[in-house]
BANUDO-807365 format. One record per residue (C-alpha): x negated, y, z; residue number from 0. Coordinates in steps of 0.02 Angstrom, whole numbers, padded with zeros to 5 digits, m for minus. Each point is the difference from the previous one (the first is absolute). Layout:
<sites>
+--------+--------+--------+-----+
|     px |     py |     pz |   n |
+--------+--------+--------+-----+
|      X |      Y |      Z | NUM |
...
+--------+--------+--------+-----+
</sites>
This chain:
<sites>
+--------+--------+--------+-----+
|     px |     py |     pz |   n |
+--------+--------+--------+-----+
|  02484 |  01088 | m00775 |   0 |
|  00090 | m00073 | m00152 |   1 |
|  00088 | m00136 |  00098 |   2 |
|  00187 | m00015 | m00034 |   3 |
|  00025 |  00014 |  00187 |   4 |
| m00060 |  00180 | m00008 |   5 |
|  00136 |  00043 | m00127 |   6 |
|  00126 | m00071 |  00124 |   7 |
| m00068 |  00110 |  00140 |   8 |
| m00004 |  00156 | m00110 |   9 |
|  00174 | m00028 | m00066 |  10 |
|  00079 | m00034 |  00168 |  11 |
| m00087 |  00147 |  00082 |  12 |
|  00048 |  00114 | m00144 |  13 |
|  00180 | m00039 |  00046 |  14 |
| m00015 | m00012 |  00187 |  15 |
| m00127 |  00135 |  00043 |  16 |
|  00066 |  00128 | m00125 |  17 |
| m00112 |  00144 | m00046 |  18 |
| m00117 | m00036 |  00147 |  19 |
| m00071 | m00144 | m00100 |  20 |
| m00109 |  00127 | m00094 |  21 |
| m00092 |  00080 |  00149 |  22 |
| m00009 | m00173 |  00078 |  23 |
| m00090 | m00068 | m00154 |  24 |
| m00116 |  00150 |  00000 |  25 |
| m00048 | m00026 |  00183 |  26 |
| m00031 | m00186 | m00025 |  27 |
| m00105 |  00032 | m00157 |  28 |
| m00104 |  00133 |  00090 |  29 |
| m00043 | m00119 |  00143 |  30 |
| m00044 | m00140 | m00120 |  31 |
| m00103 |  00119 | m00106 |  32 |
| m00107 |  00048 |  00148 |  33 |
| m00018 | m00182 |  00053 |  34 |
| m00054 | m00050 | m00175 |  35 |
| m00126 |  00143 | m00005 |  36 |
| m00087 | m00066 |  00155 |  37 |
| m00047 | m00160 | m00090 |  38 |
| m00128 |  00107 | m00091 |  39 |
| m00088 |  00050 |  00161 |  40 |
| m00111 | m00146 |  00038 |  41 |
| m00056 | m00142 | m00111 |  42 |
|  00000 | m00112 |  00154 |  43 |
|  00188 | m00007 | m00018 |  44 |
| m00028 | m00098 | m00160 |  45 |
| m00109 | m00152 |  00024 |  46 |
| m00084 | m00066 | m00156 |  47 |
|  00077 | m00171 |  00030 |  48 |
|  00174 |  00075 |  00007 |  49 |
|  00040 | m00074 |  00170 |  50 |
| m00042 |  00151 |  00103 |  51 |
|  00111 |  00111 | m00104 |  52 |
|  00134 |  00094 |  00097 |  53 |
| m00077 | m00050 |  00169 |  54 |
| m00053 |  00161 |  00088 |  55 |
| m00178 | m00028 |  00061 |  56 |
|  00032 |  00085 |  00167 |  57 |
|  00138 | m00124 |  00045 |  58 |
| m00073 | m00173 |  00008 |  59 |
|  00088 | m00168 | m00022 |  60 |
|  00095 | m00102 |  00043 |  61 |
|  00141 |  00126 |  00009 |  62 |
| m00055 |  00094 | m00157 |  63 |
| m00009 | m00162 | m00099 |  64 |
|  00168 | m00058 |  00071 |  65 |
|  00087 |  00162 | m00046 |  66 |
| m00073 |  00000 | m00175 |  67 |
|  00049 | m00180 | m00035 |  68 |
|  00171 |  00011 |  00084 |  69 |
|  00048 |  00152 | m00103 |  70 |
| m00079 | m00031 | m00171 |  71 |
|  00002 | m00189 |  00013 |  72 |
|  00178 | m00004 |  00066 |  73 |
|  00058 |  00117 | m00137 |  74 |
| m00090 | m00105 | m00129 |  75 |
|  00102 | m00151 |  00055 |  76 |
|  00171 |  00077 |  00025 |  77 |
| m00019 |  00140 | m00128 |  78 |
| m00057 | m00116 | m00139 |  79 |
|  00146 | m00115 |  00039 |  80 |
|  00123 |  00143 | m00002 |  81 |
| m00055 |  00078 | m00166 |  82 |
| m00008 | m00169 | m00088 |  83 |
|  00175 | m00044 |  00058 |  84 |
|  00059 |  00172 | m00062 |  85 |
| m00087 | m00028 | m00168 |  86 |
|  00089 | m00167 | m00016 |  87 |
|  00171 |  00078 |  00025 |  88 |
| m00039 |  00145 | m00117 |  89 |
| m00060 | m00112 | m00140 |  90 |
|  00149 | m00116 |  00019 |  91 |
|  00130 |  00136 |  00006 |  92 |
| m00074 |  00123 | m00124 |  93 |
| m00098 | m00097 | m00130 |  94 |
|  00029 | m00189 |  00003 |  95 |
|  00146 | m00070 |  00103 |  96 |
| m00049 | m00179 | m00048 |  97 |
| m00167 |  00012 |  00094 |  98 |
|  00024 | m00048 |  00184 |  99 |
| m00039 |  00139 |  00124 | 100 |
| m00116 | m00103 |  00110 | 101 |
| m00080 | m00082 | m00151 | 102 |
| m00052 |  00168 | m00069 | 103 |
| m00069 |  00051 |  00169 | 104 |
| m00109 | m00156 |  00006 | 105 |
| m00051 |  00030 | m00182 | 106 |
| m00062 |  00175 |  00042 | 107 |
| m00092 | m00064 |  00153 | 108 |
| m00087 | m00132 | m00104 | 109 |
| m00048 |  00125 | m00135 | 110 |
| m00071 |  00123 |  00128 | 111 |
| m00096 | m00140 |  00084 | 112 |
| m00079 | m00052 | m00165 | 113 |
| m00039 |  00182 | m00039 | 114 |
| m00090 |  00024 |  00166 | 115 |
| m00090 | m00167 | m00017 | 116 |
| m00072 |  00063 | m00163 | 117 |
| m00087 |  00134 |  00102 | 118 |
|  00035 |  00160 |  00095 | 119 |
| m00057 |  00101 | m00150 | 120 |
|  00138 | m00073 | m00110 | 121 |
|  00127 |  00028 |  00141 | 122 |
| m00058 |  00180 |  00012 | 123 |
|  00018 |  00031 | m00186 | 124 |
|  00175 | m00075 | m00005 | 125 |
|  00044 |  00103 |  00153 | 126 |
| m00021 |  00155 | m00106 | 127 |
|  00120 | m00076 | m00129 | 128 |
|  00132 | m00041 |  00131 | 129 |
| m00011 |  00172 |  00081 | 130 |
|  00004 |  00086 | m00167 | 131 |
|  00157 | m00091 | m00055 | 132 |
|  00090 |  00036 |  00163 | 133 |
| m00049 |  00183 | m00004 | 134 |
|  00049 |  00019 | m00183 | 135 |
|  00174 | m00070 |  00033 | 136 |
|  00030 |  00105 |  00156 | 137 |
| m00066 |  00158 | m00083 | 138 |
|  00115 | m00032 | m00149 | 139 |
|  00150 | m00013 |  00116 | 140 |
| m00051 |  00160 |  00091 | 141 |
| m00019 |  00095 | m00164 | 142 |
|  00168 | m00063 | m00062 | 143 |
|  00078 |  00052 |  00164 | 144 |
| m00077 |  00174 | m00005 | 145 |
|  00054 |  00027 | m00181 | 146 |
|  00172 | m00075 |  00022 | 147 |
|  00160 |  00074 |  00068 | 148 |
|  00038 | m00067 |  00175 | 149 |
|  00182 | m00026 |  00044 | 150 |
|  00093 |  00123 |  00111 | 151 |
| m00010 | m00101 |  00162 | 152 |
|  00115 |  00031 |  00143 | 153 |
| m00090 |  00028 |  00164 | 154 |
|  00001 | m00151 |  00114 | 155 |
|  00109 |  00016 |  00153 | 156 |
| m00100 |  00063 |  00147 | 157 |
| m00006 | m00122 |  00145 | 158 |
| m00052 |  00019 |  00179 | 159 |
| m00175 | m00070 |  00008 | 160 |
| m00073 | m00073 |  00157 | 161 |
| m00175 |  00055 |  00051 | 162 |
| m00068 | m00166 | m00061 | 163 |
|  00081 |  00020 | m00169 | 164 |
| m00069 |  00175 | m00013 | 165 |
| m00179 | m00049 |  00041 | 166 |
| m00010 | m00170 | m00086 | 167 |
| m00044 |  00069 | m00174 | 168 |
| m00159 |  00086 |  00063 | 169 |
| m00113 | m00153 |  00024 | 170 |
|  00071 | m00087 | m00154 | 171 |
| m00071 |  00138 | m00112 | 172 |
| m00175 | m00049 |  00055 | 173 |
|  00019 | m00175 | m00071 | 174 |
|  00001 |  00027 | m00190 | 175 |
| m00177 |  00069 |  00004 | 176 |
| m00091 | m00143 |  00087 | 177 |
| m00129 | m00106 | m00087 | 178 |
| m00107 |  00135 | m00081 | 179 |
| m00160 | m00062 |  00081 | 180 |
|  00016 | m00167 | m00091 | 181 |
| m00062 |  00093 | m00153 | 182 |
| m00174 | m00007 |  00075 | 183 |
| m00005 | m00184 | m00045 | 184 |
|  00015 |  00044 | m00184 | 185 |
| m00167 |  00088 |  00004 | 186 |
| m00119 | m00079 | m00123 | 187 |
|  00144 | m00112 | m00062 | 188 |
|  00061 |  00122 | m00130 | 189 |
| m00118 |  00084 | m00124 | 190 |
| m00023 |  00186 |  00037 | 191 |
|  00083 | m00012 |  00171 | 192 |
| m00033 |  00151 |  00114 | 193 |
| m00152 | m00010 |  00110 | 194 |
|  00081 |  00093 |  00143 | 195 |
|  00113 | m00117 |  00102 | 196 |
|  00118 |  00141 |  00049 | 197 |
|  00025 |  00075 | m00173 | 198 |
|  00123 | m00129 | m00070 | 199 |
|  00092 | m00005 |  00167 | 200 |
|  00028 |  00188 |  00001 | 201 |
|  00053 | m00001 | m00184 | 202 |
|  00118 | m00145 |  00031 | 203 |
|  00084 |  00082 |  00149 | 204 |
|  00026 |  00165 | m00089 | 205 |
|  00068 | m00085 | m00156 | 206 |
|  00115 | m00108 |  00106 | 207 |
|  00064 |  00152 |  00095 | 208 |
|  00045 |  00092 | m00160 | 209 |
|  00086 | m00152 | m00072 | 210 |
|  00091 | m00042 |  00162 | 211 |
|  00056 |  00182 |  00018 | 212 |
|  00073 |  00003 | m00175 | 213 |
|  00082 | m00171 |  00020 | 214 |
|  00086 |  00057 |  00160 | 215 |
|  00056 |  00160 | m00088 | 216 |
|  00075 | m00098 | m00143 | 217 |
|  00079 | m00128 |  00115 | 218 |
|  00090 |  00136 |  00098 | 219 |
|  00062 |  00083 | m00158 | 220 |
|  00063 | m00154 | m00091 | 221 |
|  00072 | m00113 |  00136 | 222 |
|  00108 |  00045 |  00151 | 223 |
| m00097 |  00004 |  00163 | 224 |
|  00110 | m00127 |  00089 | 225 |
| m00020 | m00125 | m00141 | 226 |
| m00188 |  00019 |  00004 | 227 |
| m00006 | m00019 |  00188 | 228 |
|  00104 | m00158 |  00007 | 229 |
| m00073 | m00090 | m00152 | 230 |
| m00136 | m00130 |  00009 | 231 |
| m00047 |  00039 | m00180 | 232 |
|  00022 |  00189 | m00014 | 233 |
| m00125 |  00010 | m00143 | 234 |
|  00118 | m00103 | m00109 | 235 |
|  00140 |  00129 |  00018 | 236 |
| m00121 |  00143 | m00037 | 237 |
| m00072 | m00081 | m00154 | 238 |
|  00172 | m00040 | m00072 | 239 |
|  00065 |  00176 |  00040 | 240 |
| m00150 |  00077 | m00086 | 241 |
| m00008 | m00104 | m00160 | 242 |
|  00135 | m00132 |  00001 | 243 |
| m00052 | m00173 | m00062 | 244 |
| m00165 |  00068 | m00061 | 245 |
| m00032 |  00063 |  00177 | 246 |
|  00036 | m00173 |  00070 | 247 |
| m00126 | m00076 | m00121 | 248 |
| m00131 |  00130 |  00046 | 249 |
|  00028 | m00029 |  00185 | 250 |
| m00019 | m00187 | m00031 | 251 |
| m00171 |  00034 | m00075 | 252 |
| m00047 |  00112 |  00146 | 253 |
|  00051 | m00131 |  00127 | 254 |
| m00091 | m00143 | m00088 | 255 |
| m00158 |  00099 | m00030 | 256 |
|  00006 |  00074 |  00174 | 257 |
|  00021 | m00173 |  00076 | 258 |
| m00149 | m00064 | m00099 | 259 |
| m00104 |  00151 |  00049 | 260 |
|  00043 | m00021 |  00184 | 261 |
| m00029 | m00188 |  00006 | 262 |
| m00158 |  00008 | m00103 | 263 |
| m00074 |  00139 |  00107 | 264 |
|  00031 | m00102 |  00157 | 265 |
| m00067 | m00162 | m00074 | 266 |
| m00155 |  00094 | m00059 | 267 |
| m00038 |  00108 |  00151 | 268 |
|  00046 | m00102 |  00153 | 269 |
| m00104 | m00154 | m00043 | 270 |
| m00147 |  00114 | m00037 | 271 |
|  00022 |  00085 |  00168 | 272 |
|  00019 | m00164 |  00094 | 273 |
| m00149 | m00082 | m00087 | 274 |
| m00117 |  00129 |  00069 | 275 |
|  00043 | m00033 |  00183 | 276 |
| m00085 | m00169 |  00025 | 277 |
| m00171 |  00055 | m00066 | 278 |
|  00005 |  00142 |  00128 | 279 |
|  00036 | m00123 |  00140 | 280 |
|  00177 |  00065 |  00024 | 281 |
|  00095 | m00152 | m00061 | 282 |
| m00030 | m00189 | m00019 | 283 |
| m00122 | m00042 | m00139 | 284 |
|  00120 | m00130 | m00067 | 285 |
|  00111 |  00145 | m00054 | 286 |
| m00135 |  00085 | m00105 | 287 |
|  00015 |  00018 | m00187 | 288 |
|  00119 |  00102 | m00106 | 289 |
|  00070 | m00150 | m00095 | 290 |
|  00033 | m00097 |  00159 | 291 |
|  00095 |  00146 |  00078 | 292 |
|  00094 |  00028 | m00163 | 293 |
|  00059 | m00180 | m00007 | 294 |
|  00046 |  00008 |  00184 | 295 |
|  00106 |  00155 | m00029 | 296 |
|  00082 | m00069 | m00158 | 297 |
|  00039 | m00162 |  00090 | 298 |
|  00079 |  00093 |  00143 | 299 |
|  00109 |  00104 | m00115 | 300 |
|  00052 | m00155 | m00098 | 301 |
|  00046 | m00087 |  00164 | 302 |
|  00105 |  00147 |  00059 | 303 |
|  00094 |  00004 | m00166 | 304 |
|  00021 | m00189 | m00004 | 305 |
|  00076 |  00001 |  00174 | 306 |
|  00128 |  00128 | m00057 | 307 |
| m00068 |  00137 |  00116 | 308 |
| m00003 |  00121 | m00146 | 309 |
|  00186 |  00024 |  00023 | 310 |
| m00005 | m00008 |  00189 | 311 |
|  00063 |  00149 |  00101 | 312 |
| m00161 | m00012 |  00100 | 313 |
| m00109 |  00044 | m00153 | 314 |
|  00040 |  00188 |  00004 | 315 |
| m00041 |  00004 |  00186 | 316 |
| m00167 | m00086 | m00023 | 317 |
| m00037 |  00112 | m00147 | 318 |
|  00042 |  00159 |  00095 | 319 |
| m00101 | m00056 |  00152 | 320 |
| m00152 | m00025 | m00113 | 321 |
|  00023 |  00173 | m00074 | 322 |
|  00010 |  00079 |  00172 | 323 |
| m00159 | m00090 |  00050 | 324 |
| m00079 |  00073 | m00158 | 325 |
|  00047 |  00174 |  00060 | 326 |
| m00083 | m00041 |  00166 | 327 |
| m00156 | m00053 | m00096 | 328 |
| m00003 |  00171 | m00082 | 329 |
|  00022 |  00080 |  00170 | 330 |
| m00147 | m00104 |  00065 | 331 |
| m00107 |  00061 | m00146 | 332 |
|  00041 |  00182 |  00042 | 333 |
| m00043 | m00030 |  00181 | 334 |
| m00171 | m00059 | m00055 | 335 |
| m00029 |  00166 | m00089 | 336 |
|  00060 |  00093 |  00154 | 337 |
| m00117 | m00097 |  00114 | 338 |
| m00147 |  00042 | m00111 | 339 |
|  00039 |  00186 |  00026 | 340 |
| m00045 |  00035 | m00180 | 341 |
|  00078 |  00122 | m00122 | 342 |
|  00189 | m00010 |  00004 | 343 |
|  00002 | m00095 |  00166 | 344 |
|  00143 |  00106 |  00069 | 345 |
|  00107 | m00030 | m00155 | 346 |
| m00041 | m00186 |  00008 | 347 |
|  00063 | m00004 |  00179 | 348 |
|  00162 |  00085 | m00051 | 349 |
|  00023 | m00122 | m00145 | 350 |
| m00029 | m00148 |  00115 | 351 |
|  00130 |  00066 |  00123 | 352 |
|  00124 |  00030 | m00142 | 353 |
| m00023 | m00176 | m00066 | 354 |
|  00021 | m00078 |  00172 | 355 |
|  00154 |  00109 |  00031 | 356 |
|  00072 | m00059 | m00167 | 357 |
| m00024 | m00182 |  00050 | 358 |
|  00078 |  00027 |  00172 | 359 |
|  00146 |  00095 | m00076 | 360 |
|  00026 | m00138 | m00129 | 361 |
|  00009 | m00129 |  00139 | 362 |
|  00118 |  00102 |  00107 | 363 |
|  00122 |  00036 | m00140 | 364 |
|  00000 | m00173 | m00078 | 365 |
|  00136 | m00122 |  00050 | 366 |
| m00126 | m00142 | m00016 | 367 |
| m00128 |  00085 |  00114 | 368 |
| m00015 | m00151 |  00116 | 369 |
| m00043 | m00116 | m00146 | 370 |
| m00121 |  00127 | m00072 | 371 |
| m00086 |  00030 |  00167 | 372 |
| m00018 | m00185 |  00040 | 373 |
| m00068 | m00039 | m00172 | 374 |
| m00128 |  00141 |  00008 | 375 |
| m00062 | m00047 |  00174 | 376 |
| m00008 | m00188 | m00036 | 377 |
| m00091 |  00015 | m00166 | 378 |
| m00127 |  00129 |  00057 | 379 |
| m00026 | m00090 |  00167 | 380 |
| m00024 | m00170 | m00082 | 381 |
| m00123 |  00068 | m00128 | 382 |
| m00094 |  00098 |  00134 | 383 |
| m00021 | m00157 |  00105 | 384 |
| m00055 | m00099 | m00152 | 385 |
| m00122 |  00138 | m00049 | 386 |
| m00075 |  00010 |  00174 | 387 |
| m00078 | m00171 | m00018 | 388 |
| m00187 |  00020 | m00027 | 389 |
| m00036 | m00064 | m00175 | 390 |
| m00182 |  00053 | m00011 | 391 |
| m00080 |  00091 | m00145 | 392 |
|  00043 | m00064 | m00173 | 393 |
| m00113 | m00010 | m00148 | 394 |
|  00028 |  00142 | m00122 | 395 |
| m00095 | m00089 | m00140 | 396 |
+--------+--------+--------+-----+
</sites>
């Protein structure tokens, strides 16, 4: 939720969607809140090994495994690359121009790898530090914005929107909330962590909604809408408008800490999730082990950055496709609740339909919809075929 990419989405939609950004955020948060709450229903959703986590028991592999790996694993690869590249630019431009952008990105990747190699408990403790620093900086900017005197902005000229331009903001507002279920992997890694798997998810979504709401409010009051909509770094304009050079420094801290929090969460959670699949007979035994999957993921990210794909125009498309698959994974989870006909089954069905509709709408309104669709089909199809191979039962001990 603290990824710099989310600040881009919120800033652009604050300018492009206008006041409708607020009810849109509320709707997205409500659907994610219900989805997060269902993770408390059945302990079978959370396997002790970590591998069965997020795989609805009523939908069996290989498709469930493929969707989970394609979404979370794909985002771990492309998302980690994106935030580390962003962190490199921020550190170079804001704090130390002499430090090469890519060099700093590789430095962060190496530090996070060492941190996770020390153990998931250490990674979990430092995750709290990273999240706390990012939240502190963003809250400081919000408070300064609320207490400050916004400029008298001239209204942006009204343009004739096509139906695609009018609908495109709706699915994008679902994206900043994804990833809350990764907090389940922090259980027993942080002293005093909540026993209920859903409790930290619900708290995180509600806190994120309040912070996102206020950030959009400040963005609309301090920066012209058209400037927000057209900028690739709208948060930079907002931070400078709110607090000048001090705001730029604070935003630099938010971006660096948020990048570390995002990358560390992915490097912590995804290897844990993947390592539990082979013992359950859902994946090749050669791919078992948290450390092995961690090194595999770090090596893949390093290769992507070394090949220069971090600045490729294809990276945002791959990243967005992974996020849309993640929304489909949430929809799949809600369908499992609906199929069980338990309490809240009707609402779960509606949430699943809303999430699927958001993905379909995102594809229809995106100019890169062909690339997104092909990527999603190929990755899920390839993983499903790979997962359909009978691997036998692994040894849990």
